[in-house]
N, C-alpha and C positions, 0 to 999 in steps of 0.2 A: 221854696228855698229862699232864705233871707240873704241879704247882701254879704254878711260876714262869712257865710258858708261858701260863697262863690269866690272869695279872695283866698288864694293859695297861701298856706302857712309854710314858708320855706325854712323855718328854723323852730321846730317845736321844742318845748321845754317841759319836763316833768318836775314840778317843785318839790315832790316827795323824794327825789333822787339827789345824790351829791353831784358836784360839777363834773367829776370824772366818769359818772355813770349815765350821763345824758345821751339821748338818741343821736345828737350831733355834737361834735367836740367843741368845747369853749376855748377861749384864750384869754389870758390876763396880762399880756405883754404886747407892745407894738414892735413889729419887725417886717421888713419887706418880703421875707422868705416864708412867712406863714401862708400856706396855700388857701385860695378861696374855697369855701364850702358849698357855694352855689353861684349861679350866674343870673342876673336880672337884666331886663332890657329897659332902656329909657322909656318914660311915660307909662311904665307898668305899675300896678298897685299890688302890694303883697303884704303879708303879715310876718312879723318876727316876734317870737317869745323871748323874754329875758329873765334870767335868774336874779335873785337878790344879790346885791354887789358883794356880800360876804360869802356867797355860796352856801347859804343855809346855816351859818355859824350862829346867828341870832335866832333864838327860839321864842315861840309864842307862849310866854309864861311870865311869872312875877319876879324872876331872879335875874339880877344884872351881872352875875358872874361871867356870863358869856360875852358881855360887852367888855368887862375888865380884862379877860384873858384872850381876846380875839387875836387870831393870827393875821396880822396885817399884810404879810407876804402873799396870802391867798386872795386878797380882795380885788375888786374891780374886774369881774368876769364880763367878757364881751361875747355877744352873739355875732357870728360872721367868721371871716370876712366874706363879703359878697362882691364878686366881679361884676362890673357894669359894662354893657355893650350897647351899641346903637341898633336900629331896626334891621340892619344888614349883618349883625353879628360881630361887627368890629369893636374891639374893646376900647374903653376910654384910654387916653394916652396922657403922659405927663404934660402939664401945661393947660389941660382942660379944667373946667370948673364944674363940679358936681352939685346939683341942686336937689335937696331931699325935702320933701313936704311931709309933715306929720299929720296924717288924716285923722287918726284916732289913737287914744292911749287909755289903758285901764288895767285893772287887776285880773289875774287869771281866775276863772270860775272855781269857787270853792276855797280860794286863798285870798279873800278880800281883807287883808290885814297888813299892817306895816309897823314901823317902830320909830321912835325917836331915841337916839343913843348919845350919851356923853362919854367919850373915851377918857381913860385916866391919863394923867400927865406922862407917866412912864411908858405908855403903850399907845401911841397914836396921837394922843393929846388933842388940842384944839386951840382956838384963839382966846378962850376964856378960862384956861386951866388955873390961873391965879385966883379966880373967884369960885370955880367949880372943879376942884382937883380929883374928885372921886367919880367912879363909874355910876351911871344911872341909866334907866331904861323905862320907857312908857310904850306899851303896846297900843296901837291905833286900829280901831275897826273902821273899815272903809265902806261907804255906801254912796256910790256914784262919785261925785267930787268932794263929798263931806267926810271928815274924819272926827272920831270921838274916841275916848279912852276911859277905861275903868280906873286907870291910875291917876287920871286928872278929871274927876267927875264934874259934871255940869258945864263942860266946855265942848263946843262943836265948832269947827271952822271949815271953810271951803278952801281948797288948794288947787294949784295948777299942776297936773301930772306931767312930768317931763323926764327925758333921759339925761342923766348926769354926764354920761360918756357917749360921744358920737364923733366919728372922724374917719379919716382915710389912712391907709398905711404909709409910713414914711419911705422915702428912697434910702438906699444904702448911704448916700452922701449926707442926707439930712439926719439920719440916725447917728452918724459919726459927729455931726455938729452938736446934736443934743448931748451926747455923752461927754464930749470935751467941754462944752459950756457948763454942764451941771457938775462935772468933776472940779472944775476951777472954782465954781461958786461954793461948793462944799469945802474945798481946801481953804479958801479965803475966809470962810465963816469960822472954821475951826481955829485958824491962826489967831483970831481975835480973842479967843476965850481960854480960860484955864481948863485943866482936866476936869475939875469938879463941875464947872459950868457946862462942859460938853456932855457930861453924863445926864444932865437934867435939861438939856436943850432940845427943842424940836428942830431937826436938821433943815437946812435951806434946800436941800435936794436929796433924793433917794436914788442911788445909782443902780445899775442892773444887778439883779439878784436871782441866780439860777434856782435857788431853793423855792419850792412850791410853784414854779413857773408852769403854766399851761400854754402850749403852742399850737392849739387847734389840732389839725390832722397829723402833725409831726409826732411820731411815736417817742415817748420818753426813753425808750430802750435803744434808740438809734444814735449813732455818732453825730449826726446832723443836729439832733436836739441839744446836745451839750454845747456845741459851738454857738448856736443861735441864742440859747438861754444866757450865755455869758455876756452878750451885747444887746439883747432885746431891752427896750425901754419900758419901765414901769409906767402904767397909765395914770399916775397920781396927779401930775399937773396938766393944765391945758398947754398946748404947743401949737406950732404952725399948722398941724394937721387937724385942728379942732381939739379932740380929746376930751379931757375932763372939764367941760364947760360950766356945768352947774348953773345954768341960766333958767330961772323959774318961768320966764315967759316963752321959752322954747317949748311950746305945748301944742294942743290941737289947732290945726289951721296955720301953723308957723312953717316957714321955710328956712333952711340953713344952707349956706353956700360954702362948699368945701373944696380946697385945691386938690388936684390929682398929682401924685408924685410917682406912682408906679402904673404899669399897664393894667387896666381894669379897675383902677382906683382902690380896690379892696376895702370897701366900706364896712365898718363895724359899729355896733351900738350896744349899750347896756347901762347898768346902774340906774334903774328906774326909780324916780322919786314921786311920792304922792303929794308932797308939799315941802317947800323950804324957802328960806331967804337966799339970795344970791351969795355963794361962797361957802356954804356949809360951816357957819360960825361955830356951832357946838360939836361939829364932826359927827 
């Protein structure tokens, strides 16, 4: 038996299934009431599978229509949350510091491919839409740390595989701070622009959006789901809990230090990248 077979997989993923069909429920929002899906002890080593951040919306083909018409409300799927406890079974508590070491990262067997996508200005956009306003896609074949593409022949490069999203659940109080802060930011941004400018502007913040929300083990048919989805934060920016870090050097052998805001920490991770520059310039 090799080493990887001895490491428990606490969150298996089937990349052939949609996000709502997975063996374990995913979430794409931050909220303190999303229940943990598993518990882990400090100093334990475990495996977590992650789905593509779009939930399979981007296909392994030559057509960029999927990038153009992507549903951004569905994006940023997270594996977890995972409650963390000490050797005696006592959960982490607010004020603690959670240290996560990334021992290894890689593609799931049989799915060694990724993509570079440029989103259109009107749907997601990026920081270079003035220069590249149209949707584009290049499929990357992955072999170890190396990536190559039939869409960009003759080019191969090595990249640092890293999770774009990694963080702990916010407390109720912190979530309220986020929503108030981002609401003000959005309102101030809109006040400075004309209506025409607003329609073609990438917003400074994206407020809670119940549509397409996934809240882990909370059933979409429950009354609780609707209440939580109305205030759950979208994991697009990085915040005090970590979140959408997009740090290319957060890779094998790295450690990340995350504050604990709720009992058990409720740690989640997702949005795996094979390579990128810091900040997702092309989106």
